[in-house]
C-alpha positions, 0 to 999 in steps of 0.5 A: 824787281819790285816787292822781292823777298830776299831771304839770306841765313843770317835775316830771320825771314824780314821782308825786303823790298827792292824798287827799280825805277826807270826814267820815263825817256820817249825816243824822238822819233821823226813821224813824218807820215805825209809823203811828198807826193808830186800830183801832176806826175801822178796825173800823168801816169794815170794818164798814160795808163788810161791811154794804154787800157783804152788802146788795149780795149780797143784791141780787143774789141778789133780781134773780137770783131775779124773772124778768127782762123783756126790755128791748125787750118791756115786757110790754104790758096785755091791753087794749093787746093788743088794740088794738094787734092791732086796728091802733092804731097804737103812736104813738096807743097812747101817745097814749091812755095819756096820756089815760087816766091824766090822766082816771083812766079805762079805755083804752076809756072813754079813747076816747071823750075829746074830747081823745082824739078831736081827736088820734086825727083829727089824725093821721089826717089827718096819715097820709093827707097822708103817703100822699097825697103823690107818692113819688119817682121810679123812673126815666125812665116810658118805657113798653114798645113792644108790638109788633102787625102794624103794627110795621114790621120785624117778621120771619117768626116775630114774625109767625107767634107774633103771629097763633098768640097771637090 
């Protein structure tokens, strides 16, 4: 605390100067800022990264060169397309493909396979049962009242209109 004045009741305001000396000590730090670099290892790493980049570029060019298919619509076999056009549901087509793949036969021959026939019968039975179930109610089911000559409180105009419609 340099140049501080300490006042005590016994003194008569004489400035007292106190100086504190701090020794100039520099801490010894090992500041070796040059890291040990293995040049051969860095070159090998760079070579690997360069090869990887080249490979990625080649794959990208190859993927752009091939015509891209729509993700939502895979290419259909002509036989599959014909079956779908003739009214075969997609669920049954999937089953037919599975049976044909397991048996190692074409889709047309797989249609006569007993396993597929059983699956098809079950599917059709379930569809009939689903279609036969009662639909949801669409209101009270009140019928519309038709007016005839015996309906009470008919106006003269309504009566004439009904007579003309006969």
